[in-house]
N, CA, C and O atoms as CSV, one atom per row, in Angstrom:
chain,resi,resn,atom,element,x,y,z
A,1,MET,N,N,-33.531,64.009,1.991
A,1,MET,CA,C,-34.827,63.494,1.580
A,1,MET,C,C,-34.819,61.971,1.495
A,1,MET,O,O,-35.876,61.342,1.438
A,2,ARG,N,N,-33.624,61.380,1.486
A,2,ARG,CA,C,-33.537,59.927,1.381
A,2,ARG,C,C,-34.114,59.222,2.602
A,2,ARG,O,O,-34.829,58.229,2.470
A,3,LYS,N,N,-33.808,59.729,3.777
A,3,LYS,CA,C,-34.204,59.025,4.999
A,3,LYS,C,C,-35.719,58.951,5.184
A,3,LYS,O,O,-36.215,57.876,5.518
A,4,PRO,N,N,-36.478,60.022,4.987
A,4,PRO,CA,C,-37.939,59.886,5.123
A,4,PRO,C,C,-38.539,58.901,4.125
A,4,PRO,O,O,-39.448,58.143,4.462
A,5,ILE,N,N,-38.027,58.915,2.898
A,5,ILE,CA,C,-38.521,57.967,1.890
A,5,ILE,C,C,-38.193,56.541,2.308
A,5,ILE,O,O,-39.049,55.659,2.236
A,6,ALA,N,N,-36.968,56.312,2.742
A,6,ALA,CA,C,-36.548,54.969,3.146
A,6,ALA,C,C,-37.336,54.479,4.347
A,6,ALA,O,O,-37.688,53.301,4.418
A,7,VAL,N,N,-37.615,55.363,5.289
A,7,VAL,CA,C,-38.387,54.956,6.466
A,7,VAL,C,C,-39.789,54.524,6.060
A,7,VAL,O,O,-40.290,53.519,6.564
A,8,LEU,N,N,-40.424,55.253,5.171
A,8,LEU,CA,C,-41.763,54.874,4.712
A,8,LEU,C,C,-41.753,53.532,3.982
A,8,LEU,O,O,-42.642,52.703,4.180
A,9,VAL,N,N,-40.748,53.326,3.143
A,9,VAL,CA,C,-40.634,52.047,2.429
A,9,VAL,C,C,-40.387,50.911,3.421
A,9,VAL,O,O,-40.979,49.839,3.295
A,10,MET,N,N,-39.517,51.140,4.408
A,10,MET,CA,C,-39.241,50.103,5.403
A,10,MET,C,C,-40.481,49.764,6.225
A,10,MET,O,O,-40.746,48.591,6.492
A,11,LEU,N,N,-41.238,50.776,6.627
A,11,LEU,CA,C,-42.457,50.517,7.396
A,11,LEU,C,C,-43.470,49.710,6.589
A,11,LEU,O,O,-44.091,48.783,7.110
A,12,ALA,N,N,-43.632,50.059,5.335
A,12,ALA,CA,C,-44.563,49.312,4.481
A,12,ALA,C,C,-44.085,47.877,4.286
A,12,ALA,O,O,-44.875,46.937,4.362
A,13,PHE,N,N,-42.788,47.714,4.035
A,13,PHE,CA,C,-42.249,46.369,3.848
A,13,PHE,C,C,-42.398,45.529,5.113
A,13,PHE,O,O,-42.797,44.366,5.047
A,14,MET,N,N,-42.080,46.117,6.257
A,14,MET,CA,C,-42.169,45.373,7.514
A,14,MET,C,C,-43.615,44.988,7.835
A,14,MET,O,O,-43.869,43.900,8.351
A,15,ALA,N,N,-44.554,45.873,7.532
A,15,ALA,CA,C,-45.963,45.540,7.756
A,15,ALA,C,C,-46.367,44.331,6.909
A,15,ALA,O,O,-47.041,43.423,7.397
A,16,LEU,N,N,-45.955,44.325,5.649
A,16,LEU,CA,C,-46.261,43.185,4.777
A,16,LEU,C,C,-45.531,41.923,5.231
A,16,LEU,O,O,-46.097,40.831,5.186
A,17,TRP,N,N,-44.282,42.066,5.667
A,17,TRP,CA,C,-43.501,40.909,6.122
A,17,TRP,C,C,-44.143,40.288,7.366
A,17,TRP,O,O,-44.273,39.067,7.453
A,18,ILE,N,N,-44.541,41.118,8.319
A,18,ILE,CA,C,-45.165,40.627,9.548
A,18,ILE,C,C,-46.504,39.968,9.237
A,18,ILE,O,O,-46.823,38.913,9.785
A,19,TRP,N,N,-47.281,40.584,8.363
A,19,TRP,CA,C,-48.558,39.987,7.977
A,19,TRP,C,C,-48.330,38.624,7.322
A,19,TRP,O,O,-49.014,37.652,7.646
A,20,GLY,N,N,-47.372,38.556,6.403
A,20,GLY,CA,C,-47.090,37.290,5.719
A,20,GLY,C,C,-46.576,36.220,6.668
A,20,GLY,O,O,-46.998,35.066,6.596
A,21,ALA,N,N,-45.661,36.601,7.562
A,21,ALA,CA,C,-45.119,35.632,8.515
A,21,ALA,C,C,-46.209,35.140,9.458
A,21,ALA,O,O,-46.256,33.954,9.787
A,22,GLY,N,N,-47.074,36.032,9.891
A,22,GLY,CA,C,-48.167,35.620,10.769
A,22,GLY,C,C,-49.166,34.723,10.076
A,22,GLY,O,O,-49.670,33.770,10.670
A,23,THR,N,N,-49.452,35.021,8.831
A,23,THR,CA,C,-50.397,34.205,8.065
A,23,THR,C,C,-49.849,32.804,7.825
A,23,THR,O,O,-50.539,31.812,8.059
A,24,VAL,N,N,-48.613,32.728,7.362
A,24,VAL,CA,C,-48.009,31.423,7.098
A,24,VAL,C,C,-47.763,30.683,8.411
A,24,VAL,O,O,-48.008,29.480,8.498
A,25,GLY,N,N,-47.284,31.389,9.428
A,25,GLY,CA,C,-47.001,30.754,10.710
A,25,GLY,C,C,-48.231,30.161,11.366
A,25,GLY,O,O,-48.149,29.118,12.016
A,26,SER,N,N,-49.367,30.815,11.201
A,26,SER,CA,C,-50.595,30.285,11.797
A,26,SER,C,C,-51.046,28.991,11.111
A,26,SER,O,O,-51.799,28.210,11.692
A,27,ARG,N,N,-50.596,28.772,9.903
A,27,ARG,CA,C,-50.951,27.539,9.184
A,27,ARG,C,C,-49.975,26.403,9.469
A,27,ARG,O,O,-50.209,25.270,9.046
A,28,LEU,N,N,-48.894,26.687,10.174
A,28,LEU,CA,C,-47.888,25.668,10.464
A,28,LEU,C,C,-48.041,25.049,11.850
A,28,LEU,O,O,-47.115,24.405,12.343
A,29,THR,N,N,-49.191,25.233,12.479
A,29,THR,CA,C,-49.348,24.720,13.846
A,29,THR,C,C,-49.292,23.206,13.905
A,29,THR,O,O,-48.888,22.651,14.927
A,30,GLU,N,N,-49.678,22.532,12.858
A,30,GLU,CA,C,-49.668,21.062,12.835
A,30,GLU,C,C,-48.413,20.505,12.167
A,30,GLU,O,O,-48.235,19.288,12.105
A,31,ALA,N,N,-47.552,21.371,11.672
A,31,ALA,CA,C,-46.335,20.934,10.979
A,31,ALA,C,C,-45.318,20.411,11.992
A,31,ALA,O,O,-45.403,20.722,13.180
A,32,PRO,N,N,-44.362,19.619,11.521
A,32,PRO,CA,C,-43.313,19.131,12.422
A,32,PRO,C,C,-42.498,20.294,13.004
A,32,PRO,O,O,-42.407,21.371,12.416
A,33,SER,N,N,-41.921,20.044,14.159
A,33,SER,CA,C,-41.170,21.089,14.870
A,33,SER,C,C,-40.005,21.617,14.048
A,33,SER,O,O,-39.730,22.816,14.075
A,34,TRP,N,N,-39.310,20.741,13.311
A,34,TRP,CA,C,-38.160,21.181,12.533
A,34,TRP,C,C,-38.586,22.150,11.432
A,34,TRP,O,O,-37.850,23.082,11.107
A,35,LEU,N,N,-39.770,21.936,10.858
A,35,LEU,CA,C,-40.265,22.831,9.822
A,35,LEU,C,C,-40.660,24.184,10.421
A,35,LEU,O,O,-40.384,25.233,9.839
A,36,GLN,N,N,-41.302,24.149,11.575
A,36,GLN,CA,C,-41.658,25.390,12.248
A,36,GLN,C,C,-40.413,26.188,12.619
A,36,GLN,O,O,-40.372,27.404,12.435
A,37,LEU,N,N,-39.407,25.506,13.138
A,37,LEU,CA,C,-38.165,26.174,13.506
A,37,LEU,C,C,-37.519,26.831,12.290
A,37,LEU,O,O,-37.103,27.987,12.353
A,38,GLY,N,N,-37.436,26.097,11.188
A,38,GLY,CA,C,-36.867,26.657,9.960
A,38,GLY,C,C,-37.642,27.863,9.474
A,38,GLY,O,O,-37.050,28.866,9.075
A,39,PHE,N,N,-38.952,27.774,9.503
A,39,PHE,CA,C,-39.767,28.897,9.048
A,39,PHE,C,C,-39.543,30.123,9.919
A,39,PHE,O,O,-39.365,31.226,9.404
A,40,TYR,N,N,-39.551,29.939,11.233
A,40,TYR,CA,C,-39.406,31.087,12.116
A,40,TYR,C,C,-38.002,31.685,12.075
A,40,TYR,O,O,-37.834,32.882,12.304
A,41,LEU,N,N,-37.006,30.876,11.789
A,41,LEU,CA,C,-35.664,31.424,11.593
A,41,LEU,C,C,-35.615,32.294,10.342
A,41,LEU,O,O,-35.053,33.389,10.354
A,42,VAL,N,N,-36.208,31.794,9.271
A,42,VAL,CA,C,-36.239,32.582,8.022
A,42,VAL,C,C,-37.092,33.830,8.208
A,42,VAL,O,O,-36.708,34.912,7.765
A,43,ALA,N,N,-38.237,33.692,8.853
A,43,ALA,CA,C,-39.120,34.849,9.060
A,43,ALA,C,C,-38.483,35.869,9.993
A,43,ALA,O,O,-38.691,37.072,9.831
A,44,GLY,N,N,-37.712,35.402,10.962
A,44,GLY,CA,C,-37.108,36.306,11.925
A,44,GLY,C,C,-35.897,37.043,11.409
A,44,GLY,O,O,-35.690,38.208,11.749
A,45,PHE,N,N,-35.091,36.387,10.595
A,45,PHE,CA,C,-33.856,37.000,10.108
A,45,PHE,C,C,-33.895,37.357,8.625
A,45,PHE,O,O,-33.072,38.146,8.163
A,46,GLY,N,N,-34.818,36.799,7.888
A,46,GLY,CA,C,-34.847,36.981,6.439
A,46,GLY,C,C,-35.264,38.355,5.971
A,46,GLY,O,O,-35.024,38.700,4.814
A,47,TRP,N,N,-35.873,39.147,6.818
A,47,TRP,CA,C,-36.350,40.460,6.395
A,47,TRP,C,C,-35.205,41.421,6.077
A,47,TRP,O,O,-35.380,42.364,5.305
A,48,ILE,N,N,-34.051,41.186,6.661
A,48,ILE,CA,C,-32.952,42.137,6.486
A,48,ILE,C,C,-32.341,42.052,5.084
A,48,ILE,O,O,-31.846,43.053,4.565
A,49,LEU,N,N,-32.372,40.876,4.475
A,49,LEU,CA,C,-31.763,40.738,3.141
A,49,LEU,C,C,-32.439,41.607,2.087
A,49,LEU,O,O,-31.735,42.269,1.324
A,50,PRO,N,N,-33.763,41.641,2.005
A,50,PRO,CA,C,-34.367,42.532,1.011
A,50,PRO,C,C,-34.197,44.022,1.346
A,50,PRO,O,O,-34.209,44.863,0.447
A,51,LEU,N,N,-34.041,44.350,2.634
A,51,LEU,CA,C,-33.903,45.757,3.016
A,51,LEU,C,C,-32.468,46.261,2.984
A,51,LEU,O,O,-32.236,47.464,3.108
A,52,ARG,N,N,-31.518,45.379,2.823
A,52,ARG,CA,C,-30.108,45.784,2.850
A,52,ARG,C,C,-29.760,46.836,1.791
A,52,ARG,O,O,-29.096,47.818,2.124
A,53,PRO,N,N,-30.181,46.673,0.525
A,53,PRO,CA,C,-29.881,47.725,-0.463
A,53,PRO,C,C,-30.532,49.066,-0.105
A,53,PRO,O,O,-29.951,50.124,-0.346
A,54,LEU,N,N,-31.719,49.017,0.462
A,54,LEU,CA,C,-32.386,50.253,0.862
A,54,LEU,C,C,-31.613,50.951,1.985
A,54,LEU,O,O,-31.465,52.173,1.974
A,55,LEU,N,N,-31.129,50.182,2.941
A,55,LEU,CA,C,-30.355,50.756,4.032
A,55,LEU,C,C,-29.042,51.359,3.535
A,55,LEU,O,O,-28.619,52.411,4.015
A,56,LYS,N,N,-28.401,50.695,2.575
A,56,LYS,CA,C,-27.177,51.248,1.989
A,56,LYS,C,C,-27.463,52.548,1.253
A,56,LYS,O,O,-26.715,53.517,1.381
A,57,TRP,N,N,-28.544,52.568,0.484
A,57,TRP,CA,C,-28.916,53.769,-0.249
A,57,TRP,C,C,-29.242,54.914,0.706
A,57,TRP,O,O,-28.851,56.058,0.474
A,58,MET,N,N,-29.962,54.595,1.778
A,58,MET,CA,C,-30.368,55.610,2.735
A,58,MET,C,C,-29.163,56.258,3.420
A,58,MET,O,O,-29.174,57.458,3.693
A,59,ASN,N,N,-28.137,55.473,3.695
A,59,ASN,CA,C,-26.982,55.969,4.427
A,59,ASN,C,C,-25.809,56.365,3.538
A,59,ASN,O,O,-24.724,56.661,4.037
A,60,ALA,N,N,-26.019,56.370,2.239
A,60,ALA,CA,C,-24.944,56.755,1.319
A,60,ALA,C,C,-24.623,58.233,1.503
A,60,ALA,O,O,-25.503,59.048,1.777
A,61,ASN,N,N,-23.357,58.554,1.350
A,61,ASN,CA,C,-22.938,59.951,1.453
A,61,ASN,C,C,-23.448,60.737,0.258
A,61,ASN,O,O,-23.291,60.332,-0.894
A,62,GLN,N,N,-24.047,61.840,0.556
A,62,GLN,CA,C,-24.550,62.708,-0.496
A,62,GLN,C,C,-23.575,63.866,-0.688
A,62,GLN,O,O,-23.003,64.358,0.285
A,63,PRO,N,N,-23.384,64.298,-1.906
A,63,PRO,CA,C,-22.515,65.469,-2.109
A,63,PRO,C,C,-23.158,66.696,-1.465
A,63,PRO,O,O,-24.382,66.818,-1.451
A,64,PRO,N,N,-22.346,67.597,-0.936
A,64,PRO,CA,C,-22.929,68.803,-0.309
A,64,PRO,C,C,-23.647,69.669,-1.331
A,64,PRO,O,O,-23.237,69.772,-2.487
A,65,GLU,N,N,-24.719,70.281,-0.877
A,65,GLU,CA,C,-25.492,71.150,-1.771
A,65,GLU,C,C,-24.735,72.459,-1.981
A,65,GLU,O,O,-24.151,73.016,-1.052
A,66,GLU,N,N,-24.760,72.927,-3.207
A,66,GLU,CA,C,-24.088,74.189,-3.539
A,66,GLU,C,C,-25.114,75.305,-3.566
A,66,GLU,O,O,-26.266,75.100,-3.951
A,67,ASP,N,N,-24.690,76.472,-3.160
A,67,ASP,CA,C,-25.603,77.639,-3.153
A,67,ASP,C,C,-25.773,78.218,-4.519
A,67,ASP,O,O,-26.501,79.196,-4.688
């Protein structure tokens, strides 16, 4: 049951992350190139840090179910 829950949480998080990155990125069109580069690096790779605990939880070994 962990994997379906984790997938739903990841999809919701990614939707919010993409919306936020697109919103902020569209406002940086006049910003200096170095600032845009920094933002897009963080937006491109930064999503994995908040999801890392969820991925660990999702893939954790579960004890076998007893009858």
